[in-house]
C-alpha positions as CSV (number, residue, x, y, z in Angstrom):
1,M,24.0,-32.0,33.8
2,S,22.8,-33.8,30.8
3,D,24.5,-33.6,27.4
4,N,21.2,-33.9,25.5
5,Y,21.2,-30.3,24.3
6,S,21.8,-29.3,20.7
7,I,22.8,-25.9,19.7
8,K,22.1,-24.6,16.2
9,Q,24.8,-22.3,14.8
10,S,24.4,-19.9,12.0
11,R,27.0,-18.4,9.7
12,V,25.3,-15.0,10.1
13,T,28.1,-12.6,10.8
14,G,25.8,-9.8,11.8
15,V,23.2,-7.3,10.9
16,N,23.9,-4.1,12.8
17,I,21.1,-1.6,13.0
18,T,22.6,1.5,14.5
19,Q,19.8,3.4,16.1
20,G,20.9,3.1,19.7
21,A,23.3,0.4,18.6
22,F,20.9,-2.5,18.2
23,E,22.0,-5.8,16.7
24,L,19.4,-8.2,15.3
25,N,19.3,-11.7,16.9
26,G,17.1,-14.8,16.9
27,F,17.5,-15.7,13.3
28,G,15.4,-18.5,11.7
29,D,16.7,-21.7,10.2
30,G,18.3,-22.0,6.8
31,E,19.3,-18.9,4.9
32,A,18.2,-16.3,7.4
33,I,19.5,-13.3,5.6
34,T,19.7,-12.5,1.9
35,I,20.6,-9.2,0.2
36,T,19.8,-8.2,-3.3
37,A,20.3,-5.1,-5.4
38,T,17.0,-3.4,-6.2
39,D,18.2,-2.2,-9.6
40,D,21.4,-2.0,-11.6
41,A,23.8,0.7,-10.3
42,F,24.9,1.6,-13.8
43,D,23.2,2.0,-17.1
44,S,24.4,2.9,-20.6
45,A,23.4,5.2,-23.4
46,Q,24.5,5.6,-26.9
47,G,24.9,9.1,-28.4
48,A,24.2,10.3,-32.0
49,D,27.9,9.8,-32.8
50,G,27.6,6.0,-31.9
51,R,29.7,6.2,-28.8
52,A,28.4,4.5,-25.7
53,V,28.7,5.8,-22.2
54,A,28.1,4.2,-18.9
55,F,26.5,6.3,-16.1
56,D,25.6,5.9,-12.5
57,T,21.9,5.5,-12.0
58,Q,22.1,6.7,-8.4
59,K,20.2,3.5,-7.4
60,D,22.6,2.1,-4.9
61,Q,19.7,0.4,-3.0
62,Y,19.6,-3.0,-1.6
63,D,16.9,-5.1,0.0
64,L,17.9,-7.0,3.1
65,E,15.5,-9.9,3.7
66,V,15.8,-11.1,7.3
67,T,14.0,-14.1,8.7
68,L,13.7,-14.2,12.5
69,L,12.1,-16.7,14.8
70,S,8.7,-15.5,16.0
71,T,10.1,-15.5,19.6
72,S,13.0,-13.1,18.7
73,P,12.9,-9.8,20.6
74,S,14.2,-8.2,17.3
75,N,10.6,-8.5,15.9
76,T,9.4,-5.8,18.4
77,I,12.2,-3.4,17.4
78,L,11.5,-3.8,13.7
79,T,7.7,-3.4,14.2
80,T,8.4,-0.2,16.2
81,L,10.7,1.2,13.5
82,Y,8.1,0.3,10.8
83,N,5.3,2.0,12.7
84,L,7.4,5.1,13.4
85,N,8.1,5.5,9.7
86,K,4.4,4.9,8.8
87,T,3.4,7.6,11.3
88,Q,5.8,10.1,9.9
89,I,8.1,9.4,7.0
90,G,11.7,9.5,8.1
91,L,11.0,9.0,11.8
92,G,11.7,5.3,11.5
93,H,14.9,5.6,9.5
94,F,18.2,4.2,10.8
95,S,21.7,3.3,9.8
96,C,22.3,-0.3,8.8
97,S,25.3,-2.5,8.1
98,Y,25.6,-6.1,7.1
99,T,28.6,-8.3,6.5
100,K,27.9,-11.3,4.3
101,G,29.4,-14.4,5.9
102,S,30.2,-16.3,2.7
103,T,32.1,-13.6,0.9
104,G,33.0,-11.1,3.6
105,A,31.4,-8.3,1.6
106,K,30.3,-5.4,3.8
107,Y,27.1,-3.4,3.0
108,V,26.7,0.0,4.8
109,A,23.8,2.4,4.4
110,A,23.5,5.6,6.3
111,T,19.7,5.5,5.7
112,A,17.6,2.4,5.9
113,F,14.0,1.6,6.8
114,V,11.7,-1.4,7.3
115,M,9.9,-1.6,4.0
116,K,7.9,-4.8,4.5
117,I,6.6,-5.8,7.8
118,A,6.3,-9.5,8.8
119,D,2.9,-11.2,8.9
120,D,1.4,-10.1,12.2
121,S,-1.3,-12.6,12.7
122,D,-3.2,-12.8,16.0
123,D,-1.7,-16.1,16.8
124,N,2.1,-15.7,16.4
125,S,2.7,-18.9,18.2
126,S,1.7,-20.9,15.1
127,V,4.1,-18.9,12.9
128,P,7.6,-20.3,13.6
129,E,9.4,-17.6,11.6
130,R,8.8,-14.0,10.5
131,S,10.3,-12.4,7.4
132,W,11.2,-8.7,7.1
133,T,12.5,-6.5,4.3
134,I,14.8,-3.7,5.1
135,R,15.5,-1.2,2.3
136,M,19.1,0.1,2.4
137,M,19.5,3.4,0.6
138,E,22.7,4.7,-1.0
139,T,24.6,1.6,0.1
140,I,28.3,1.4,0.0
141,V,29.7,-2.1,-0.7
142,S,33.3,-3.0,0.1
């Protein structure tokens, strides 16, 4: 057996999509997963008496950007979930959790959906990676 094989390792600790306990795999090179808040979770207002108050905007939403290799079987699952939700809103919703490798922060959403589908060109063999956007609603961060 030859030792000419090289294995790429990623620091991705996991994206768990819990609809039949499916875990994404086949991540692309570089930063395969990024997570960003869609809006500030808190806002402030000032009353007539000059006192300021902070309040929850109820926008605990995050966008999970996932880059997968075009050969990843996870592309099929994400396409199916996207199409289910497009056919009937809510049908393609699922639970989603993600643990950020660099900080250990855990993001958990009871409701998530595929918001942006990857480019689905006729010739996927020429596209080495496919990017997806998963919207995580009412996300708890710990």
